[in-house]
mmCIF file of the C-alpha atoms, coordinates in Angstrom:
data_MODEL
# 
_entry.id   MODEL 
# 
loop_
_atom_site.group_PDB 
_atom_site.id 
_atom_site.type_symbol 
_atom_site.label_atom_id 
_atom_site.label_alt_id 
_atom_site.label_comp_id 
_atom_site.label_asym_id 
_atom_site.label_entity_id 
_atom_site.label_seq_id 
_atom_site.pdbx_PDB_ins_code 
_atom_site.Cartn_x 
_atom_site.Cartn_y 
_atom_site.Cartn_z 
_atom_site.occupancy 
_atom_site.B_iso_or_equiv 
_atom_site.pdbx_formal_charge 
_atom_site.auth_seq_id 
_atom_site.auth_comp_id 
_atom_site.auth_asym_id 
_atom_site.auth_atom_id 
_atom_site.pdbx_PDB_model_num 
ATOM 1   C CA . MET A 1 1   ? -28.945 -11.932 0.429   1.00 0.00 ? 1   MET A CA 1 
ATOM 2   C CA . SER A 1 2   ? -31.353 -13.924 -1.834  1.00 0.00 ? 2   SER A CA 1 
ATOM 3   C CA . GLY A 1 3   ? -30.319 -16.893 -3.694  1.00 0.00 ? 3   GLY A CA 1 
ATOM 4   C CA . GLY A 1 4   ? -29.100 -16.327 -7.367  1.00 0.00 ? 4   GLY A CA 1 
ATOM 5   C CA . VAL A 1 5   ? -28.345 -12.518 -6.736  1.00 0.00 ? 5   VAL A CA 1 
ATOM 6   C CA . VAL A 1 6   ? -24.853 -11.492 -7.463  1.00 0.00 ? 6   VAL A CA 1 
ATOM 7   C CA . ARG A 1 7   ? -23.426 -8.531  -5.333  1.00 0.00 ? 7   ARG A CA 1 
ATOM 8   C CA . VAL A 1 8   ? -20.430 -6.397  -5.976  1.00 0.00 ? 8   VAL A CA 1 
ATOM 9   C CA . ALA A 1 9   ? -18.119 -5.253  -3.141  1.00 0.00 ? 9   ALA A CA 1 
ATOM 10  C CA . VAL A 1 10  ? -14.933 -3.316  -2.961  1.00 0.00 ? 10  VAL A CA 1 
ATOM 11  C CA . ASP A 1 11  ? -11.933 -4.077  -0.807  1.00 0.00 ? 11  ASP A CA 1 
ATOM 12  C CA . ILE A 1 12  ? -9.158  -1.523  -0.202  1.00 0.00 ? 12  ILE A CA 1 
ATOM 13  C CA . VAL A 1 13  ? -5.550  -2.552  0.461   1.00 0.00 ? 13  VAL A CA 1 
ATOM 14  C CA . ILE A 1 14  ? -3.575  0.362   1.999   1.00 0.00 ? 14  ILE A CA 1 
ATOM 15  C CA . PHE A 1 15  ? 0.102   0.455   2.560   1.00 0.00 ? 15  PHE A CA 1 
ATOM 16  C CA . THR A 1 16  ? 2.406   2.585   4.430   1.00 0.00 ? 16  THR A CA 1 
ATOM 17  C CA . LEU A 1 17  ? 5.972   2.657   5.783   1.00 0.00 ? 17  LEU A CA 1 
ATOM 18  C CA . ARG A 1 18  ? 6.226   2.969   9.654   1.00 0.00 ? 18  ARG A CA 1 
ATOM 19  C CA . GLU A 1 19  ? 9.650   2.661   11.471  1.00 0.00 ? 19  GLU A CA 1 
ATOM 20  C CA . GLY A 1 20  ? 11.107  1.091   8.446   1.00 0.00 ? 20  GLY A CA 1 
ATOM 21  C CA . VAL A 1 21  ? 8.470   -1.603  8.181   1.00 0.00 ? 21  VAL A CA 1 
ATOM 22  C CA . LEU A 1 22  ? 5.776   -2.033  5.355   1.00 0.00 ? 22  LEU A CA 1 
ATOM 23  C CA . GLN A 1 23  ? 2.505   -2.099  6.956   1.00 0.00 ? 23  GLN A CA 1 
ATOM 24  C CA . VAL A 1 24  ? -1.048  -2.729  5.918   1.00 0.00 ? 24  VAL A CA 1 
ATOM 25  C CA . LEU A 1 25  ? -4.239  -1.136  7.269   1.00 0.00 ? 25  LEU A CA 1 
ATOM 26  C CA . LEU A 1 26  ? -6.769  -3.492  8.610   1.00 0.00 ? 26  LEU A CA 1 
ATOM 27  C CA . ILE A 1 27  ? -10.199 -3.115  10.276  1.00 0.00 ? 27  ILE A CA 1 
ATOM 28  C CA . ARG A 1 28  ? -11.672 -5.393  12.919  1.00 0.00 ? 28  ARG A CA 1 
ATOM 29  C CA . ARG A 1 29  ? -15.264 -6.338  11.814  1.00 0.00 ? 29  ARG A CA 1 
ATOM 30  C CA . GLY A 1 30  ? -18.000 -5.453  14.098  1.00 0.00 ? 30  GLY A CA 1 
ATOM 31  C CA . VAL A 1 31  ? -20.690 -7.410  12.272  1.00 0.00 ? 31  VAL A CA 1 
ATOM 32  C CA . PRO A 1 32  ? -21.150 -10.942 10.885  1.00 0.00 ? 32  PRO A CA 1 
ATOM 33  C CA . PRO A 1 33  ? -19.803 -12.714 8.906   1.00 0.00 ? 33  PRO A CA 1 
ATOM 34  C CA . PHE A 1 34  ? -16.351 -13.013 10.566  1.00 0.00 ? 34  PHE A CA 1 
ATOM 35  C CA . LYS A 1 35  ? -17.368 -10.675 13.493  1.00 0.00 ? 35  LYS A CA 1 
ATOM 36  C CA . GLY A 1 36  ? -14.187 -9.764  15.541  1.00 0.00 ? 36  GLY A CA 1 
ATOM 37  C CA . LYS A 1 37  ? -11.835 -10.818 12.621  1.00 0.00 ? 37  LYS A CA 1 
ATOM 38  C CA . TRP A 1 38  ? -9.388  -8.508  10.839  1.00 0.00 ? 38  TRP A CA 1 
ATOM 39  C CA . ALA A 1 39  ? -10.124 -7.642  7.143   1.00 0.00 ? 39  ALA A CA 1 
ATOM 40  C CA . PHE A 1 40  ? -9.571  -4.708  4.643   1.00 0.00 ? 40  PHE A CA 1 
ATOM 41  C CA . PRO A 1 41  ? -11.763 -1.648  4.711   1.00 0.00 ? 41  PRO A CA 1 
ATOM 42  C CA . GLY A 1 42  ? -14.487 -2.219  2.197   1.00 0.00 ? 42  GLY A CA 1 
ATOM 43  C CA . GLY A 1 43  ? -18.227 -3.217  1.459   1.00 0.00 ? 43  GLY A CA 1 
ATOM 44  C CA . PHE A 1 44  ? -20.993 -3.395  -0.981  1.00 0.00 ? 44  PHE A CA 1 
ATOM 45  C CA . VAL A 1 45  ? -21.282 -1.066  -3.996  1.00 0.00 ? 45  VAL A CA 1 
ATOM 46  C CA . GLU A 1 46  ? -24.605 0.805   -3.939  1.00 0.00 ? 46  GLU A CA 1 
ATOM 47  C CA . GLU A 1 47  ? -27.002 0.935   -6.993  1.00 0.00 ? 47  GLU A CA 1 
ATOM 48  C CA . ALA A 1 48  ? -26.226 4.347   -8.072  1.00 0.00 ? 48  ALA A CA 1 
ATOM 49  C CA . GLU A 1 49  ? -22.620 4.336   -7.243  1.00 0.00 ? 49  GLU A CA 1 
ATOM 50  C CA . SER A 1 50  ? -19.474 3.920   -9.281  1.00 0.00 ? 50  SER A CA 1 
ATOM 51  C CA . LEU A 1 51  ? -16.736 1.387   -8.074  1.00 0.00 ? 51  LEU A CA 1 
ATOM 52  C CA . ASP A 1 52  ? -14.339 4.163   -7.249  1.00 0.00 ? 52  ASP A CA 1 
ATOM 53  C CA . ALA A 1 53  ? -16.789 6.223   -5.410  1.00 0.00 ? 53  ALA A CA 1 
ATOM 54  C CA . ALA A 1 54  ? -17.845 3.099   -3.360  1.00 0.00 ? 54  ALA A CA 1 
ATOM 55  C CA . ALA A 1 55  ? -14.123 2.464   -2.475  1.00 0.00 ? 55  ALA A CA 1 
ATOM 56  C CA . LEU A 1 56  ? -13.579 6.112   -1.256  1.00 0.00 ? 56  LEU A CA 1 
ATOM 57  C CA . ARG A 1 57  ? -16.849 6.028   0.715   1.00 0.00 ? 57  ARG A CA 1 
ATOM 58  C CA . GLU A 1 58  ? -16.140 2.705   2.378   1.00 0.00 ? 58  GLU A CA 1 
ATOM 59  C CA . LEU A 1 59  ? -12.528 3.744   3.287   1.00 0.00 ? 59  LEU A CA 1 
ATOM 60  C CA . GLU A 1 60  ? -13.777 6.962   4.839   1.00 0.00 ? 60  GLU A CA 1 
ATOM 61  C CA . GLU A 1 61  ? -16.688 5.465   6.736   1.00 0.00 ? 61  GLU A CA 1 
ATOM 62  C CA . GLU A 1 62  ? -14.473 2.614   8.211   1.00 0.00 ? 62  GLU A CA 1 
ATOM 63  C CA . THR A 1 63  ? -11.276 4.441   8.841   1.00 0.00 ? 63  THR A CA 1 
ATOM 64  C CA . GLY A 1 64  ? -11.870 8.236   8.524   1.00 0.00 ? 64  GLY A CA 1 
ATOM 65  C CA . VAL A 1 65  ? -9.372  8.422   5.642   1.00 0.00 ? 65  VAL A CA 1 
ATOM 66  C CA . SER A 1 66  ? -10.177 10.447  2.611   1.00 0.00 ? 66  SER A CA 1 
ATOM 67  C CA . ASP A 1 67  ? -8.551  12.332  -0.137  1.00 0.00 ? 67  ASP A CA 1 
ATOM 68  C CA . VAL A 1 68  ? -6.465  9.438   -1.101  1.00 0.00 ? 68  VAL A CA 1 
ATOM 69  C CA . TYR A 1 69  ? -5.474  8.147   -4.578  1.00 0.00 ? 69  TYR A CA 1 
ATOM 70  C CA . LEU A 1 70  ? -6.799  4.506   -5.216  1.00 0.00 ? 70  LEU A CA 1 
ATOM 71  C CA . GLU A 1 71  ? -5.804  2.229   -7.989  1.00 0.00 ? 71  GLU A CA 1 
ATOM 72  C CA . GLN A 1 72  ? -7.736  -0.890  -9.018  1.00 0.00 ? 72  GLN A CA 1 
ATOM 73  C CA . LEU A 1 73  ? -5.769  -4.037  -8.167  1.00 0.00 ? 73  LEU A CA 1 
ATOM 74  C CA . TYR A 1 74  ? -7.764  -7.149  -9.332  1.00 0.00 ? 74  TYR A CA 1 
ATOM 75  C CA . SER A 1 75  ? -11.118 -8.809  -9.208  1.00 0.00 ? 75  SER A CA 1 
ATOM 76  C CA . PHE A 1 76  ? -11.815 -11.803 -6.896  1.00 0.00 ? 76  PHE A CA 1 
ATOM 77  C CA . GLY A 1 77  ? -14.769 -13.935 -7.644  1.00 0.00 ? 77  GLY A CA 1 
ATOM 78  C CA . ASP A 1 78  ? -14.586 -17.410 -6.063  1.00 0.00 ? 78  ASP A CA 1 
ATOM 79  C CA . PRO A 1 79  ? -18.184 -18.567 -5.495  1.00 0.00 ? 79  PRO A CA 1 
ATOM 80  C CA . LYS A 1 80  ? -17.520 -19.464 -1.918  1.00 0.00 ? 80  LYS A CA 1 
ATOM 81  C CA . ARG A 1 81  ? -15.513 -16.400 -0.947  1.00 0.00 ? 81  ARG A CA 1 
ATOM 82  C CA . ASP A 1 82  ? -18.394 -14.918 1.093   1.00 0.00 ? 82  ASP A CA 1 
ATOM 83  C CA . PRO A 1 83  ? -20.741 -17.081 3.258   1.00 0.00 ? 83  PRO A CA 1 
ATOM 84  C CA . ARG A 1 84  ? -23.631 -14.662 2.514   1.00 0.00 ? 84  ARG A CA 1 
ATOM 85  C CA . GLY A 1 85  ? -23.793 -15.510 -1.034  1.00 0.00 ? 85  GLY A CA 1 
ATOM 86  C CA . ARG A 1 86  ? -22.361 -14.673 -4.454  1.00 0.00 ? 86  ARG A CA 1 
ATOM 87  C CA . VAL A 1 87  ? -20.116 -11.746 -4.066  1.00 0.00 ? 87  VAL A CA 1 
ATOM 88  C CA . LEU A 1 88  ? -17.634 -10.332 -6.548  1.00 0.00 ? 88  LEU A CA 1 
ATOM 89  C CA . SER A 1 89  ? -14.917 -8.209  -5.052  1.00 0.00 ? 89  SER A CA 1 
ATOM 90  C CA . ILE A 1 90  ? -13.019 -5.371  -6.779  1.00 0.00 ? 90  ILE A CA 1 
ATOM 91  C CA . SER A 1 91  ? -9.944  -4.670  -4.866  1.00 0.00 ? 91  SER A CA 1 
ATOM 92  C CA . TYR A 1 92  ? -8.130  -1.405  -4.726  1.00 0.00 ? 92  TYR A CA 1 
ATOM 93  C CA . PHE A 1 93  ? -4.556  -0.533  -3.811  1.00 0.00 ? 93  PHE A CA 1 
ATOM 94  C CA . ALA A 1 94  ? -2.899  2.683   -2.417  1.00 0.00 ? 94  ALA A CA 1 
ATOM 95  C CA . LEU A 1 95  ? -0.169  4.178   -0.557  1.00 0.00 ? 95  LEU A CA 1 
ATOM 96  C CA . LEU A 1 96  ? -0.861  6.323   2.642   1.00 0.00 ? 96  LEU A CA 1 
ATOM 97  C CA . SER A 1 97  ? 1.271   8.607   4.730   1.00 0.00 ? 97  SER A CA 1 
ATOM 98  C CA . SER A 1 98  ? 1.825   7.279   8.154   1.00 0.00 ? 98  SER A CA 1 
ATOM 99  C CA . GLU A 1 99  ? 0.863   10.384  9.732   1.00 0.00 ? 99  GLU A CA 1 
ATOM 100 C CA . ARG A 1 100 ? -2.689  10.147  8.640   1.00 0.00 ? 100 ARG A CA 1 
ATOM 101 C CA . GLU A 1 101 ? -5.037  9.579   11.656  1.00 0.00 ? 101 GLU A CA 1 
ATOM 102 C CA . LEU A 1 102 ? -7.297  6.716   11.647  1.00 0.00 ? 102 LEU A CA 1 
ATOM 103 C CA . ARG A 1 103 ? -10.729 6.110   13.362  1.00 0.00 ? 103 ARG A CA 1 
ATOM 104 C CA . SER A 1 104 ? -13.193 3.318   13.108  1.00 0.00 ? 104 SER A CA 1 
ATOM 105 C CA . GLY A 1 105 ? -16.883 3.442   12.385  1.00 0.00 ? 105 GLY A CA 1 
ATOM 106 C CA . THR A 1 106 ? -19.933 1.792   10.837  1.00 0.00 ? 106 THR A CA 1 
ATOM 107 C CA . ASP A 1 107 ? -19.182 -1.984  10.788  1.00 0.00 ? 107 ASP A CA 1 
ATOM 108 C CA . ALA A 1 108 ? -15.641 -1.628  12.023  1.00 0.00 ? 108 ALA A CA 1 
ATOM 109 C CA . VAL A 1 109 ? -14.734 -1.598  15.778  1.00 0.00 ? 109 VAL A CA 1 
ATOM 110 C CA . ASP A 1 110 ? -11.028 -0.940  15.321  1.00 0.00 ? 110 ASP A CA 1 
ATOM 111 C CA . ALA A 1 111 ? -8.662  0.253   12.562  1.00 0.00 ? 111 ALA A CA 1 
ATOM 112 C CA . ARG A 1 112 ? -4.952  -0.264  12.786  1.00 0.00 ? 112 ARG A CA 1 
ATOM 113 C CA . TRP A 1 113 ? -1.684  -0.921  11.010  1.00 0.00 ? 113 TRP A CA 1 
ATOM 114 C CA . PHE A 1 114 ? -0.128  -4.386  10.847  1.00 0.00 ? 114 PHE A CA 1 
ATOM 115 C CA . PRO A 1 115 ? 3.254   -5.521  9.280   1.00 0.00 ? 115 PRO A CA 1 
ATOM 116 C CA . ALA A 1 116 ? 2.312   -6.550  5.654   1.00 0.00 ? 116 ALA A CA 1 
ATOM 117 C CA . TYR A 1 117 ? 4.534   -9.558  5.784   1.00 0.00 ? 117 TYR A CA 1 
ATOM 118 C CA . ASP A 1 118 ? 3.365   -10.663 9.174   1.00 0.00 ? 118 ASP A CA 1 
ATOM 119 C CA . ALA A 1 119 ? -0.481  -9.874  9.101   1.00 0.00 ? 119 ALA A CA 1 
ATOM 120 C CA . PRO A 1 120 ? -2.933  -11.851 11.390  1.00 0.00 ? 120 PRO A CA 1 
ATOM 121 C CA . ARG A 1 121 ? -5.417  -14.208 10.117  1.00 0.00 ? 121 ARG A CA 1 
ATOM 122 C CA . LEU A 1 122 ? -7.788  -12.456 7.805   1.00 0.00 ? 122 LEU A CA 1 
ATOM 123 C CA . ALA A 1 123 ? -11.519 -12.748 6.966   1.00 0.00 ? 123 ALA A CA 1 
ATOM 124 C CA . PHE A 1 124 ? -13.050 -13.904 3.674   1.00 0.00 ? 124 PHE A CA 1 
ATOM 125 C CA . ASP A 1 125 ? -10.267 -14.506 1.043   1.00 0.00 ? 125 ASP A CA 1 
ATOM 126 C CA . HIS A 1 126 ? -8.440  -11.321 2.124   1.00 0.00 ? 126 HIS A CA 1 
ATOM 127 C CA . ARG A 1 127 ? -5.065  -13.254 2.667   1.00 0.00 ? 127 ARG A CA 1 
ATOM 128 C CA . LYS A 1 128 ? -5.242  -13.926 -1.058  1.00 0.00 ? 128 LYS A CA 1 
ATOM 129 C CA . ILE A 1 129 ? -5.837  -10.292 -1.837  1.00 0.00 ? 129 ILE A CA 1 
ATOM 130 C CA . LEU A 1 130 ? -2.987  -9.165  0.349   1.00 0.00 ? 130 LEU A CA 1 
ATOM 131 C CA . ASP A 1 131 ? -0.550  -11.672 -1.322  1.00 0.00 ? 131 ASP A CA 1 
ATOM 132 C CA . TYR A 1 132 ? -1.517  -10.426 -4.736  1.00 0.00 ? 132 TYR A CA 1 
ATOM 133 C CA . ALA A 1 133 ? -1.192  -6.668  -3.584  1.00 0.00 ? 133 ALA A CA 1 
ATOM 134 C CA . LEU A 1 134 ? 2.312   -7.310  -2.274  1.00 0.00 ? 134 LEU A CA 1 
ATOM 135 C CA . VAL A 1 135 ? 3.449   -9.011  -5.553  1.00 0.00 ? 135 VAL A CA 1 
ATOM 136 C CA . ARG A 1 136 ? 1.960   -5.902  -7.355  1.00 0.00 ? 136 ARG A CA 1 
ATOM 137 C CA . LEU A 1 137 ? 3.720   -3.514  -5.112  1.00 0.00 ? 137 LEU A CA 1 
ATOM 138 C CA . ARG A 1 138 ? 7.032   -5.182  -5.565  1.00 0.00 ? 138 ARG A CA 1 
ATOM 139 C CA . TYR A 1 139 ? 6.526   -5.190  -9.386  1.00 0.00 ? 139 TYR A CA 1 
ATOM 140 C CA . LYS A 1 140 ? 5.587   -1.367  -9.284  1.00 0.00 ? 140 LYS A CA 1 
ATOM 141 C CA . LEU A 1 141 ? 8.699   -0.760  -7.302  1.00 0.00 ? 141 LEU A CA 1 
ATOM 142 C CA . GLU A 1 142 ? 10.851  -1.858  -10.427 1.00 0.00 ? 142 GLU A CA 1 
ATOM 143 C CA . TRP A 1 143 ? 9.345   0.585   -12.822 1.00 0.00 ? 143 TRP A CA 1 
ATOM 144 C CA . THR A 1 144 ? 7.347   3.244   -11.131 1.00 0.00 ? 144 THR A CA 1 
ATOM 145 C CA . THR A 1 145 ? 8.013   5.890   -8.629  1.00 0.00 ? 145 THR A CA 1 
ATOM 146 C CA . VAL A 1 146 ? 6.107   4.172   -5.845  1.00 0.00 ? 146 VAL A CA 1 
ATOM 147 C CA . GLY A 1 147 ? 9.195   3.821   -3.606  1.00 0.00 ? 147 GLY A CA 1 
ATOM 148 C CA . PHE A 1 148 ? 9.704   7.503   -3.579  1.00 0.00 ? 148 PHE A CA 1 
ATOM 149 C CA . GLU A 1 149 ? 6.071   8.167   -2.648  1.00 0.00 ? 149 GLU A CA 1 
ATOM 150 C CA . LEU A 1 150 ? 6.711   6.619   0.678   1.00 0.00 ? 150 LEU A CA 1 
ATOM 151 C CA . LEU A 1 151 ? 9.671   9.121   1.296   1.00 0.00 ? 151 LEU A CA 1 
ATOM 152 C CA . PRO A 1 152 ? 9.711   12.924  2.299   1.00 0.00 ? 152 PRO A CA 1 
ATOM 153 C CA . LYS A 1 153 ? 10.886  15.231  -0.659  1.00 0.00 ? 153 LYS A CA 1 
ATOM 154 C CA . LYS A 1 154 ? 14.311  15.415  0.798   1.00 0.00 ? 154 LYS A CA 1 
ATOM 155 C CA . PHE A 1 155 ? 15.763  11.938  1.952   1.00 0.00 ? 155 PHE A CA 1 
ATOM 156 C CA . THR A 1 156 ? 18.966  10.161  2.583   1.00 0.00 ? 156 THR A CA 1 
ATOM 157 C CA . LEU A 1 157 ? 20.279  7.251   0.681   1.00 0.00 ? 157 LEU A CA 1 
ATOM 158 C CA . THR A 1 158 ? 19.754  5.021   3.884   1.00 0.00 ? 158 THR A CA 1 
ATOM 159 C CA . GLU A 1 159 ? 16.167  6.106   4.022   1.00 0.00 ? 159 GLU A CA 1 
ATOM 160 C CA . LEU A 1 160 ? 15.730  5.198   0.349   1.00 0.00 ? 160 LEU A CA 1 
ATOM 161 C CA . GLN A 1 161 ? 17.355  1.763   0.813   1.00 0.00 ? 161 GLN A CA 1 
ATOM 162 C CA . ARG A 1 162 ? 15.048  1.124   3.795   1.00 0.00 ? 162 ARG A CA 1 
ATOM 163 C CA . VAL A 1 163 ? 12.113  1.754   1.619   1.00 0.00 ? 163 VAL A CA 1 
ATOM 164 C CA . PHE A 1 164 ? 13.215  -0.844  -0.996  1.00 0.00 ? 164 PHE A CA 1 
ATOM 165 C CA . GLU A 1 165 ? 14.021  -3.470  1.674   1.00 0.00 ? 165 GLU A CA 1 
ATOM 166 C CA . ALA A 1 166 ? 10.666  -2.963  3.383   1.00 0.00 ? 166 ALA A CA 1 
ATOM 167 C CA . VAL A 1 167 ? 8.770   -3.526  0.080   1.00 0.00 ? 167 VAL A CA 1 
ATOM 168 C CA . LEU A 1 168 ? 10.960  -6.357  -1.196  1.00 0.00 ? 168 LEU A CA 1 
ATOM 169 C CA . GLY A 1 169 ? 10.947  -8.074  2.254   1.00 0.00 ? 169 GLY A CA 1 
ATOM 170 C CA . ARG A 1 170 ? 14.836  -8.648  2.125   1.00 0.00 ? 170 ARG A CA 1 
ATOM 171 C CA . LYS A 1 171 ? 18.026  -6.886  3.108   1.00 0.00 ? 171 LYS A CA 1 
ATOM 172 C CA . LEU A 1 172 ? 20.211  -5.258  0.427   1.00 0.00 ? 172 LEU A CA 1 
ATOM 173 C CA . ASP A 1 173 ? 23.934  -4.744  0.355   1.00 0.00 ? 173 ASP A CA 1 
ATOM 174 C CA . LYS A 1 174 ? 24.586  -1.147  1.234   1.00 0.00 ? 174 LYS A CA 1 
ATOM 175 C CA . ARG A 1 175 ? 27.461  -0.508  -1.082  1.00 0.00 ? 175 ARG A CA 1 
ATOM 176 C CA . ASN A 1 176 ? 25.892  -2.154  -3.999  1.00 0.00 ? 176 ASN A CA 1 
ATOM 177 C CA . PHE A 1 177 ? 22.655  -0.518  -3.587  1.00 0.00 ? 177 PHE A CA 1 
ATOM 178 C CA . ARG A 1 178 ? 24.144  3.020   -3.456  1.00 0.00 ? 178 ARG A CA 1 
ATOM 179 C CA . ARG A 1 179 ? 26.338  2.284   -6.552  1.00 0.00 ? 179 ARG A CA 1 
ATOM 180 C CA . LYS A 1 180 ? 23.403  1.096   -8.664  1.00 0.00 ? 180 LYS A CA 1 
ATOM 181 C CA . ILE A 1 181 ? 20.893  3.839   -7.554  1.00 0.00 ? 181 ILE A CA 1 
ATOM 182 C CA . LEU A 1 182 ? 23.416  6.623   -8.222  1.00 0.00 ? 182 LEU A CA 1 
ATOM 183 C CA . LYS A 1 183 ? 24.448  5.200   -11.563 1.00 0.00 ? 183 LYS A CA 1 
ATOM 184 C CA . LEU A 1 184 ? 20.776  5.663   -12.635 1.00 0.00 ? 184 LEU A CA 1 
ATOM 185 C CA . GLU A 1 185 ? 21.199  9.403   -12.308 1.00 0.00 ? 185 GLU A CA 1 
ATOM 186 C CA . ILE A 1 186 ? 17.616  10.000  -11.025 1.00 0.00 ? 186 ILE A CA 1 
ATOM 187 C CA . LEU A 1 187 ? 18.564  11.570  -7.785  1.00 0.00 ? 187 LEU A CA 1 
ATOM 188 C CA . ARG A 1 188 ? 19.857  15.225  -7.189  1.00 0.00 ? 188 ARG A CA 1 
ATOM 189 C CA . ALA A 1 189 ? 22.297  15.682  -4.426  1.00 0.00 ? 189 ALA A CA 1 
ATOM 190 C CA . LEU A 1 190 ? 21.519  18.707  -2.187  1.00 0.00 ? 190 LEU A CA 1 
ATOM 191 C CA . ASP A 1 191 ? 23.872  21.068  -0.293  1.00 0.00 ? 191 ASP A CA 1 
ATOM 192 C CA . GLU A 1 192 ? 22.102  19.867  2.808   1.00 0.00 ? 192 GLU A CA 1 
ATOM 193 C CA . ARG A 1 193 ? 22.816  17.209  5.288   1.00 0.00 ? 193 ARG A CA 1 
ATOM 194 C CA . GLN A 1 194 ? 20.749  15.269  7.991   1.00 0.00 ? 194 GLN A CA 1 
ATOM 195 C CA . ARG A 1 195 ? 22.223  14.516  11.372  1.00 0.00 ? 195 ARG A CA 1 
ATOM 196 C CA . VAL A 1 196 ? 20.916  11.493  13.236  1.00 0.00 ? 196 VAL A CA 1 
ATOM 197 C CA . GLY A 1 197 ? 22.413  10.882  16.686  1.00 0.00 ? 197 GLY A CA 1 
ATOM 198 C CA . VAL A 1 198 ? 26.151  10.969  16.810  1.00 0.00 ? 198 VAL A CA 1 
ATOM 199 C CA . GLN A 1 199 ? 26.674  9.662   13.369  1.00 0.00 ? 199 GLN A CA 1 
ATOM 200 C CA . ARG A 1 200 ? 28.183  11.722  10.606  1.00 0.00 ? 200 ARG A CA 1 
ATOM 201 C CA . PRO A 1 201 ? 25.584  13.864  8.974   1.00 0.00 ? 201 PRO A CA 1 
ATOM 202 C CA . ALA A 1 202 ? 24.186  12.321  5.805   1.00 0.00 ? 202 ALA A CA 1 
ATOM 203 C CA . ARG A 1 203 ? 23.740  14.019  2.489   1.00 0.00 ? 203 ARG A CA 1 
ATOM 204 C CA . LEU A 1 204 ? 20.180  14.702  1.426   1.00 0.00 ? 204 LEU A CA 1 
ATOM 205 C CA . TYR A 1 205 ? 18.856  13.922  -1.943  1.00 0.00 ? 205 TYR A CA 1 
ATOM 206 C CA . LYS A 1 206 ? 15.657  14.818  -4.047  1.00 0.00 ? 206 LYS A CA 1 
ATOM 207 C CA . PHE A 1 207 ? 13.971  12.587  -6.691  1.00 0.00 ? 207 PHE A CA 1 
ATOM 208 C CA . SER A 1 208 ? 14.139  13.783  -10.344 1.00 0.00 ? 208 SER A CA 1 
ATOM 209 C CA . ALA A 1 209 ? 10.883  12.716  -11.935 1.00 0.00 ? 209 ALA A CA 1 
ATOM 210 C CA . THR A 1 210 ? 12.204  14.088  -15.405 1.00 0.00 ? 210 THR A CA 1 
ATOM 211 C CA . GLU A 1 211 ? 15.194  11.912  -15.248 1.00 0.00 ? 211 GLU A CA 1 
ATOM 212 C CA . PHE A 1 212 ? 13.204  8.904   -14.292 1.00 0.00 ? 212 PHE A CA 1 
ATOM 213 C CA . GLU A 1 213 ? 10.899  9.250   -17.311 1.00 0.00 ? 213 GLU A CA 1 
ATOM 214 C CA . LYS A 1 214 ? 13.882  9.338   -19.562 1.00 0.00 ? 214 LYS A CA 1 
ATOM 215 C CA . LEU A 1 215 ? 15.200  6.099   -18.007 1.00 0.00 ? 215 LEU A CA 1 
ATOM 216 C CA . ARG A 1 216 ? 11.840  4.437   -18.178 1.00 0.00 ? 216 ARG A CA 1 
ATOM 217 C CA . GLY A 1 217 ? 11.539  5.619   -21.810 1.00 0.00 ? 217 GLY A CA 1 
ATOM 218 C CA . ARG A 1 218 ? 14.664  3.577   -22.594 1.00 0.00 ? 218 ARG A CA 1 
ATOM 219 C CA . GLY A 1 219 ? 13.090  0.493   -21.072 1.00 0.00 ? 219 GLY A CA 1 
ATOM 220 C CA . MET A 1 220 ? 15.349  0.452   -17.923 1.00 0.00 ? 220 MET A CA 1 
ATOM 221 C CA . ILE A 1 221 ? 14.154  -0.440  -14.462 1.00 0.00 ? 221 ILE A CA 1 
ATOM 222 C CA . PHE A 1 222 ? 15.502  -0.527  -10.866 1.00 0.00 ? 222 PHE A CA 1 
ATOM 223 C CA . PRO A 1 223 ? 18.159  -3.352  -10.726 1.00 0.00 ? 223 PRO A CA 1 
ATOM 224 C CA . PHE A 1 224 ? 17.183  -4.738  -7.249  1.00 0.00 ? 224 PHE A CA 1 
# 
């Protein structure tokens, strides 16, 4: 990269929930700089390419993942963030089902999930990006449906609590959580139950987007 030239890159932060743990998708770089180090999927934006298109292209090239909704997270532009020269990074954020199969390619030699709150040492300034993404995710948990996007359409209250605990990074009191979430009246109880092991079958619920919008319209958020 020649001196004085400013390049634009995209970096994609993808979260999922696996075995009750919030995890983030990382790729092991196969080329310098930081060859062999873990980083987010991403790369340079091509001249005739939009930012969104570049993010989707890089994600598919490096992980095999496509058809995923991406949302712009933040811009990172520290002058020394990339040893190759002046590079501005537009970061993206998304949630992905844990069933999606990953594959590595192009400048990535491996792609895998890591615990978001216990990720390995990252290349570039990607630790800073990850920390910011976690803050944004916790914030979105309070006033959007992001928590329910990590669940199947039918779920138990225990499964819902595990999502909130995974994103918040802390345990919640079971009785208090259930009292508060049911008081919001955004869940519809089903005449179905889920049996896990020898425990008593747990009632299944569905999320009501209509009731949630009414709640949000009144300025109320999740009290957790």
